[in-house]
C-alpha positions in Angstrom: 91.8 98.4 78.7 92.3 95.6 79.7 89.6 93.1 79.8 90.0 89.6 80.7 87.7 87.3 83.7 89.9 87.3 86.8 90.1 86.0 89.8 92.1 85.8 93.4 92.3 82.6 95.4 93.6 83.6 98.5 93.6 82.2 102.4 93.6 83.0 106.0 97.2 81.6 106.4 99.7 79.5 104.7 99.0 75.9 104.9 94.8 76.6 104.2 95.3 75.1 100.9 95.5 78.0 98.0 98.0 75.9 95.9 95.4 73.2 95.9 92.5 74.4 95.4 94.2 77.5 92.4 96.2 74.7 90.5 93.0 72.4 90.4 90.8 75.2 89.4 93.3 76.2 86.3 93.7 72.5 85.4 89.6 71.8 86.1 88.9 75.2 83.3 91.4 73.9 81.1 90.3 71.0 81.4 87.5 72.5 79.7 88.8 74.3 76.9 89.2 77.4 78.2 92.3 79.3 78.0 93.6 80.1 81.4 96.7 82.5 82.0 98.0 81.2 85.7 99.4 83.9 88.5 100.9 83.9 91.4 101.5 86.9 94.3 104.9 87.4 95.3 108.6 86.1 94.4 107.8 82.6 94.5 109.4 80.5 91.1 107.9 77.0 92.4 103.9 77.2 92.6 104.2 78.9 88.8 106.2 75.3 87.6 102.6 73.6 88.7 100.4 76.2 86.7 101.7 76.3 84.3 101.9 72.4 83.8 97.8 73.2 84.8 97.2 75.1 81.9 99.8 75.0 79.0 101.0 78.7 79.6 103.6 80.1 81.5 103.5 80.7 85.2 103.7 84.5 85.8 104.1 86.3 89.4 102.9 89.6 90.3 105.0 91.1 92.8 104.0 94.7 94.0 107.1 94.9 96.0 109.7 93.4 92.8 107.6 95.5 90.2 105.7 98.0 91.8 102.2 98.2 92.5 101.8 100.4 89.1 103.0 97.1 87.0 101.0 94.5 88.4 97.4 95.2 86.0 100.2 95.8 83.1 101.9 92.7 83.3 98.3 90.4 84.1 96.8 92.2 80.8 100.8 91.1 78.7 99.9 87.2 80.3 96.2 87.1 79.7 96.4 87.8 76.0 93.9 85.5 73.9 92.7 83.8 77.3 89.2 83.5 78.3 90.7 83.3 82.2 92.8 84.6 84.8 93.3 82.7 87.6 95.7 84.3 90.4 96.8 82.5 93.5 97.9 84.2 96.5 100.4 84.1 99.2 100.9 83.5 103.1 97.5 84.9 104.5 95.1 87.0 102.9 96.7 90.8 104.1 99.7 89.3 104.6 102.5 91.8 103.2 106.3 92.7 103.2 107.7 92.7 106.8 107.4 96.1 107.6 105.4 98.0 104.7 101.8 97.5 106.0 100.4 96.0 103.2 102.5 96.0 100.1 102.6 93.6 97.9 100.0 91.4 99.8 97.3 89.5 98.5 94.4 92.0 99.1 96.9 95.1 97.5 97.4 92.5 94.7 93.7 91.9 94.3 92.5 95.5 94.4 94.7 96.7 92.0 93.5 94.2 89.8 89.7 94.8 91.0 89.4 90.9 90.8 87.2 89.0 93.3 88.8 86.8 96.1 88.1 83.6 96.7 89.1 82.4 100.5 90.1 79.2 101.4 89.3 77.7 104.5 91.1 75.3 106.3 87.8 73.7 107.9 89.5 70.8 109.8 89.2 71.8 112.9 86.3 74.0 113.5 82.6 74.1 113.2 80.0 77.6 113.7 83.6 79.4 114.4 83.8 79.5 110.6 81.6 82.0 110.2 83.3 84.1 112.7 86.5 83.8 110.8 85.1 84.5 107.3 83.3 87.8 108.1 86.6 89.3 109.7 88.4 88.6 106.5 85.3 90.2 104.4 85.2 93.2 106.9 88.3 93.8 107.4 89.0 96.3 104.0 86.2 97.7 102.2 87.9 97.1 99.0 88.8 94.2 99.0 86.0 91.8 97.6 85.8 88.6 99.5 82.9 87.0 96.6 83.1 83.6 97.7 84.6 80.6 100.2 86.6 77.2 99.3 85.9 74.9 102.6 89.2 72.7 102.5 89.8 69.6 104.7 85.8 69.0 105.7 85.7 65.7 107.4 82.1 64.4 106.7 78.5 65.0 105.3 77.7 66.4 109.0 80.5 68.6 109.2 79.9 69.9 105.8 76.4 70.5 106.7 77.8 72.3 110.3 80.3 74.9 107.8 77.4 75.5 105.6 74.8 76.6 108.4 77.1 78.6 110.2 78.3 80.7 106.6 74.2 80.9 105.6 74.5 84.3 107.3 77.0 85.7 106.3 77.2 87.0 103.1 79.8 84.6 101.3 78.8 81.9 99.6 80.3 78.5 99.8 81.1 77.8 96.0 83.2 74.8 97.0 83.9 71.8 99.7 87.1 69.5 99.3 87.4 67.1 101.9 90.4 65.3 103.8 92.0 63.2 101.7 96.0 62.2 101.3 95.5 60.9 97.4 97.5 64.1 96.5 100.7 64.6 97.1 103.4 67.5 96.5 107.1 66.2 98.1 108.6 69.1 100.0 112.1 69.6 101.0 113.6 73.3 102.5 112.6 76.1 99.8 109.2 73.9 100.0 107.5 71.9 96.9 109.8 69.8 94.4 110.0 71.5 90.9 107.9 70.5 88.0 110.9 70.0 86.6 112.4 67.7 89.0 109.3 64.9 89.1 107.5 65.9 86.0 105.6 62.4 86.0 104.4 62.4 89.6 104.2 66.4 88.9 101.1 65.2 86.1 100.0 63.3 88.3 99.0 65.3 90.9 97.8 68.5 88.7 95.4 65.8 86.9 94.2 64.6 90.4 93.9 68.3 91.8 91.8 69.0 89.0 89.5 66.0 89.1 88.9 67.1 93.2 88.3 70.5 92.4 85.6 69.4 89.6 84.1 67.4 92.3 84.1 69.9 95.2 83.5 73.2 93.6 81.2 75.0 91.6 83.0 75.9 88.5 80.3 77.8 86.7 79.6 80.2 89.8 83.2 80.6 89.5 83.4 81.2 86.8 80.3 83.5 86.2 82.1 85.6 89.8 85.5 85.7 87.8 83.4 87.6 84.7 82.3 90.3 87.2 85.6 91.7 87.2 85.3 95.2 85.7 87.6 96.0 82.4 91.4 97.5 84.2 92.4 101.3 82.7 95.9 100.0 81.7 97.7 98.7 78.8 99.0 95.4 78.5 103.1 95.8 79.3 105.3 95.7 76.2 109.1 93.8 76.5 109.8 95.7 73.3 108.8 99.4 74.9 109.9 98.9 77.9 113.5 98.3 76.9 113.2 101.9 75.3 116.1 101.1 72.7 116.2 99.5 69.1 117.7 96.1 69.2 121.3 95.3 68.8 122.4 94.1 65.5 123.4 90.4 65.0 121.0 88.7 67.3 123.9 87.9 70.6 123.2 84.1 71.3 122.2 84.3 75.4 122.3 80.8 76.7 120.3 80.7 79.8 120.7 77.7 82.4 117.8 75.2 82.6 117.2 72.0 83.3 116.6 70.2 86.9 119.5 72.6 88.8 118.5 75.7 87.7 114.2 75.6 87.3 114.0 79.3 88.9 113.3 82.0 86.2 110.5 84.4 85.7 109.5 84.5 82.1 109.7 88.0 81.6 113.3 87.6 81.7 113.8 86.4 78.2 111.1 88.7 76.9 113.4 91.6 77.9 116.4 89.9 76.2 114.9 88.8 73.2 113.1 92.2 73.0 116.9 93.9 73.1 117.7 91.9 70.3 119.3 88.6 71.9 118.5 84.7 70.4 117.7 83.1 73.6 118.6 79.5 74.0 118.6 77.0 77.1 121.4 74.5 77.9 121.7 72.1 80.8 124.7 72.1 83.6 123.6 69.0 84.4 124.0 67.2 80.7 125.6 69.7 78.6 129.0 69.4 78.0 129.3 72.4 76.5 128.3 76.2 75.7 125.5 76.4 72.7 127.7 76.8 69.6 127.8 81.3 69.5 127.4 82.0 73.0 128.0 85.7 73.7 126.3 86.1 77.0 125.5 84.0 79.7 122.4 83.7 82.2 122.4 81.0 85.4 119.6 82.1 88.0 118.0 80.2 90.7 117.6 76.5 91.8 118.8 73.6 93.5 123.1 73.3 92.8 122.6 71.9 96.3 120.6 69.2 95.3 122.5 68.4 92.6 126.3 69.2 93.4 127.6 65.7 92.8 126.1 65.9 89.1 127.2 69.3 88.6 130.7 68.4 89.6 131.2 65.6 87.6 130.3 67.3 84.3 133.9 68.8 84.4 134.3 70.0 80.5 131.2 72.9 80.8 132.7 73.7 84.4 136.2 74.8 82.7 134.0 76.2 79.6 132.4 78.6 81.9 135.6 79.2 83.8 137.5 80.5 81.2 134.0 82.4 78.9 135.2 85.9 78.6 131.6 86.9 77.8 129.0 88.7 80.0 127.5 86.6 83.0 124.3 87.4 85.0 123.7 85.0 88.2 121.6 84.9 91.0 121.7 82.3 93.9 122.2 78.8 92.4 124.4 80.9 89.6 126.4 82.7 92.0 126.7 78.9 93.5 127.6 77.3 90.8 130.1 79.7 89.7 131.6 79.2 93.1 135.5 77.3 93.7 133.3 74.8 95.1 130.3 73.7 97.0 129.8 71.7 99.9 133.1 70.2 99.1 132.5 69.7 95.6 134.3 71.3 92.7 132.0 73.8 90.5 133.2 76.0 87.9 135.4 78.2 90.2 135.0 82.1 88.3 134.9 83.1 92.1 137.2 82.6 95.0 134.8 81.9 96.7 133.1 78.3 98.6 129.5 77.3 99.0 128.0 75.3 101.9 124.6 74.3 103.3 123.5 76.5 106.5 121.3 75.7 109.4 118.7 78.3 108.5 116.7 79.6 105.6 117.5 83.0 104.5 114.1 84.8 102.8 112.9 88.6 102.5 113.0 91.4 100.0 115.2 93.3 100.0 116.7 96.6 98.6 120.2 97.3 97.1 122.0 99.7 94.8 124.6 98.6 92.4 128.0 99.2 93.9 130.2 99.6 90.8 129.7 98.9 86.7 128.5 95.8 86.0 127.1 94.1 82.6 123.9 94.1 84.3 123.7 97.5 85.7 125.3 100.9 86.5 126.3 102.3 89.5 123.8 103.8 91.7 121.3 101.9 89.8 119.0 101.2 92.9 116.5 98.0 92.7 114.2 95.5 94.8 114.7 92.0 94.9 114.6 88.8 97.3 116.5 86.3 99.0 115.3 83.0 99.2 118.2 80.3 100.0 119.3 78.4 102.8 123.1 77.9 101.7 125.9 80.5 102.6 128.9 81.3 100.8 132.1 82.4 101.8 132.9 84.8 101.6 130.0 86.5 100.3 131.1 89.4 99.0 134.0 90.4 96.5 136.4 93.2 96.2 133.6 94.7 94.7 130.2 93.6 95.1 127.3 93.2 93.0 124.8 95.3 95.2 125.4 97.0 98.9 121.9 96.2 100.4 120.5 99.1 102.0 117.3 97.7 103.4 116.4 96.2 105.7 119.7 95.4 106.3 123.5 96.9 105.3 125.6 95.2 104.1 127.5 94.1 100.9 126.5 90.7 98.7 128.2 89.1 95.6 130.6 89.8 92.8 131.6 92.2 89.9 134.0 90.5 88.4 135.3 91.0 85.0 132.4 90.5 82.5 131.0 88.9 85.5 128.0 90.2 88.2 126.9 87.1 90.7 124.8 87.6 94.0 122.3 85.9 95.8 119.7 89.0 95.0 116.7 87.5 92.8 115.7 90.9 90.6 113.1 91.1 88.7 114.0 92.4 85.7 110.4 93.7 84.9 111.0 96.8 87.0 114.6 97.1 85.8 114.1 96.4 81.7 117.0 98.7 81.1 119.5 95.8 82.9 118.2 93.4 80.4 119.1 96.1 77.5 122.7 96.7 79.0 123.1 93.0 79.3 122.5 92.3 75.7 124.1 95.6 74.4 127.5 94.2 76.3 127.1 90.5 74.9 126.6 92.0 70.7 130.3 91.2 68.9 131.3 88.5 71.7 129.8 85.1 70.0 132.4 82.9 68.1 133.3 79.2 66.9 135.1 78.8 70.7 131.4 80.3 72.5 133.8 83.2 74.0 136.3 80.5 75.9 139.3 82.7 76.1 142.2 83.4 77.9 142.0 83.4 81.3 138.5 84.3 81.4 136.7 86.6 84.0 139.4 87.4 85.7 139.1 84.4 88.1 141.7 82.9 90.1 140.9 80.0 89.3 139.8 80.1 85.7 141.1 77.3 83.3 141.6 75.4 86.4 137.7 74.5 87.4 138.5 70.6 88.4 
């Protein structure tokens, strides 16, 4: 059984203030001395960075599409070990799920899987009595979803608050917080949403501190904590990366270097945990600053982020680009990692492992995908089926190599990415908690490949540009 007090912060639509309230609650409860486990519904990488800053614990995703509904409670149990409270920030509107899949992966779906009470954050800026109809509709739409409280956001005045409270008096859903309109707390955005914490840490700390103060002043923390404590035990066992890997760890602890720093901020905490469970030693490196891979690197994991923002700085680090071009160990690259391995990005030289060019695109590519591995690779056996997510405003020409990494089968059919030597690179983000054998396979391929030259020998991974990344 998983026993942890918990609540879900949801909203009728995006832009209502979920992140403000959820992050503020996390920070406010942590400020009281509680150990708070932070979570985000959906695949988003950026909000969990702010959650981690608010709580001092890794921000974790709960995505019923990527990981499967059966893993949601176990993943929460894993993350919330030793926590006094779990706060889950929703995604989009309460009942918005994967396109064409009904309510799958919606905030409501996750709340039901967690048997968690829902706090509805309502943007009240342009309404008064109508708020009661809105709350009634959301609270009654699905009887299995318990909308147990409301936080009114962007309230204009004492009189406005009075009208809103009067309207909600007979709704059966108590008002647990009121936040006034303010321009004090700002988190800058760009083409993929909020700017990640790693790029503005000092300002992000100030923002989170200000959010905590707003929530402390405007919300009934005691009532919210009491509500979270009403959540019943979950009949599930906590997710365990060692059990998920399902094999003895490889010998020798091969060193897997994981890209980090401002340009590569997108990662799920479970990936590193699965790599360690499979026997790897996981170390970080920053492609913006480190001129060499960590000594003895046997494999590379280069995840998502914003290489398009840092293309000039990445290009300037020629020693590291050349070493990666010549690296002959296994490489798993997603999205930003795919672009970094290309010949160039927006005209700036990248590593040259892949004979492709990246550039900014006019439109955002966003959505869940179903895919199948086209060929055997360091990451997956041919025929392996996965669910993933695309999230980028760049394009790669060509978008797939002679041997693609994945064949996308839903919602559209097209090849994606490259399998080339030991390289597996694509735009598709996959949550390894749903495919833990990928981590085990990758670490097994890494075993025995570390050496004093970081595996950088010969012509690298068969790239036409390997060893000539300038």
